[in-house]
C-alpha angles and dihedrals in degrees: 000000000000132000119242121248092251092052091047090052091049092050093048091048094047091049094045090051094046097044117066120196105284108244121223111243112233116246127216126191115222110244128191115252111271125236111267119240129217090256090056092048096044101080091051092045094053093044089052092050096050092044089063098038096089093058090044093053091050090051093049091049092051092049092050092051091048090050094049090048091051097050098038108121093013105062121054110275093229093055094045091046096050092048093045092048096050090046091053092050091051092045093052093047091054092047089053089051090052092049092049091051093054091046095051133072112258106227121174091243092059095046092088093057094046089052092051092054092047093051092049089054092049092051091048090054092049090053090047091058091044090051091049091059092044094050104034108032096080092052097052134087122236097277093045091050092049090049090049092053094044091052093048092047090045092058091046092055089042090057091063097086091046103042106022092093086058096051097180093051089048092052088049091051095050092041090055089050102040104034096062087046093053093043093049091051092049093048091055086063100203121135092243093049092050092051089047089050091055091049093050089049091052090046090052091054092049090048089053092051091048091052089051092054091048091048091059092049092049094049091050090053092051091046091051092049095052093040089054089053089050092051090047090054091047090049088053092051093047089047089053090050089049092049092048090050090049090050090052091050092048092048090051090049092050090047091052093049092048091048092052090048094052093044091049090052093055095043093050092057098075091042088055091050092047093055090049093049091047093053090046087053091051089053092052095045091074096214098321102161093206093052091045090053091049091050091049090050090050091050091048090053091049089049090051093049090047088053091053092051088049089051091051090052091045090053090051090049090051089056091050095042092249099125117094119177113241102197121199137163111269139153121246094224097087091047092050091047092054091047093049093048092051103038106030092078089051091050094046089052090057092047094252130134121231122203134182122202133176099022091150095074122110122219137184109227143101102293093205094054093043089053092051093050097047093041090053093047092048093049091052090047093055092042094055098038119090102169134024119017151274130254131202111198144164127202139168117251126167094339095310133094115242109210106196137184114202129189140175093219136127095295127218125270115244092239090058101041094089091052103048091086091058119107116263092004117131129180112241097228097163089228119144110230128210116249091254089049099054118157117268129214096279094256099114101086092039089057090045091055093047092050091049091052092051088056093043088235116145114237119201136180131208119180140165116196111244094013106062145255140263126205116201124201114190116212132178116261112257139201126251108270114243116239109240123200087255091056092047090050091049090059090066107032117197111239100175099086113147124197098185113155090014120124116209127186117210122196109188128142096197107090098209092048093046093049089047091053091047092053094044098046094044089049086057089054100258128139105234133197112190127194133179099208146013091258094059089045093052090049090054092048091052089059089066103241127181118279113274123229097215142012124213114187136174111234097227114056131171122283092031093291124138139221088245088065090051091053092048090052091052094047091050090053101040105018138285100265091069106134114235141188124196119205121199138173094208120093098178104059100077108223095177094107091048093050089053095049097043098035105239137125120238129221124188119223133277089050116196109232094235090053089050091047092050091050094049091049089050093049093048094042093241122154 
């Protein structure tokens, strides 16, 4: 069955609108972090130095005040005053540098200058402590001299965290502090002073080694910090790439879903028309049993094709996570009867027998998904069985119902049994298939497994090559469904509906569907006015016709208009209470909210004539 040119154009337009050009996700190769250069480390180094300068200045000031207090009255006032004055000048200059640094913007280009000023200040303080020993040591008593040496050594050790990362500046600092101390002790010439000079020299070497060790630790810490920042940036870039790829995948999934929805709408149109023509043929046959049988066969085929379209949409929904099982209590008899009606002729054509057992069991599961699973398994069983037969059975085991599909086919080798549920995988059975049993794409069992998982129903396979296979689907035991008045009424549908003296307006752009509705509704006795667009409907209203009793409109009309707009036009012309039915071929757009707001009932194409008849009777209040 082909699709008309108008429907094809509509499908292409809908798909083109819904599917934007698929962008190509950028790719980024993971690279190992690069070695950091001095220029990269410099800003962090300078920032770290100036962050600790305030505490260092406070410590230097305290040491100077303690030293002046110790030697006041012992050392010559002029010597102490000169040293104290120069120290104060240097201290204030360094404080001013610190304040300027905090007040300025710290660009990478200025980091070198700020480091130079900091290093000069550090060397000046090293020279100040060396000068203090040189000038004040000869004038002090034993406790004053010991305190002087301890203060000078303390500042050399205290400089390690600040200067160790600049090892040459650190060596300059301790040299300016220790060398004058050693020379002064040597010049004094006493045995104690010489021994003390040797101790100070050894201490200076140990301090230098300690500073070198600290320098390595500090550089590693800086490297780790910057490398962490690099990795964080790289992670952000890769996250952006992943999000872009996810967006592309989601767009492709949405486009696929929209495409199937549009294709389903257009494919359902001729099926809908076929069902209407068949029912109109039944009305004109005037009780001819042969024609009635033919009409029933046509309706069964329409129902089967509609089921296939629904299955296609269900598969699409599975891929996009849109299928949610809706379990209910139901008896397997109706399912088995449908399967036997559809597949027994196919099995007979191949010379196979088909049997059904255990149809009286009740299960609690989603009947639509169970139907899809068993239908797929049965189709495969017939396809791959050349001699013998197939059996669909249900039996009670351990409080659960085992629905099984048996066959006497070629069987599946043990090595391949774990792979048959993979997508696009097919067992090479070497079996010649009939033209109407051609191989598919190898998706059937993969879909079966995914549907079984959605229902949390275990699915097992047992197969012996050359003897056959059995698939087992475990379902929860159900309760016998209660027959409601609606179900009892459905068992004996009324076919004697008359629409005499009823005026019905039909708005449908598909010619075959429109013609089918005309024949069917007129066969039921109605007066029908049919239109293919809102323009032709408006022209008819302008002529001042009699008020219609019911409106039936297709949802999708030409020029982007909808059946809802057609209903609104009719109600504005004839009154708001006009009953209305909207028919659509799309099952994925969700019109429930619209039907509630605009007071109409919705039917999904293809609409079975008895369902259309029941809806018309309901809307018109007929019994």
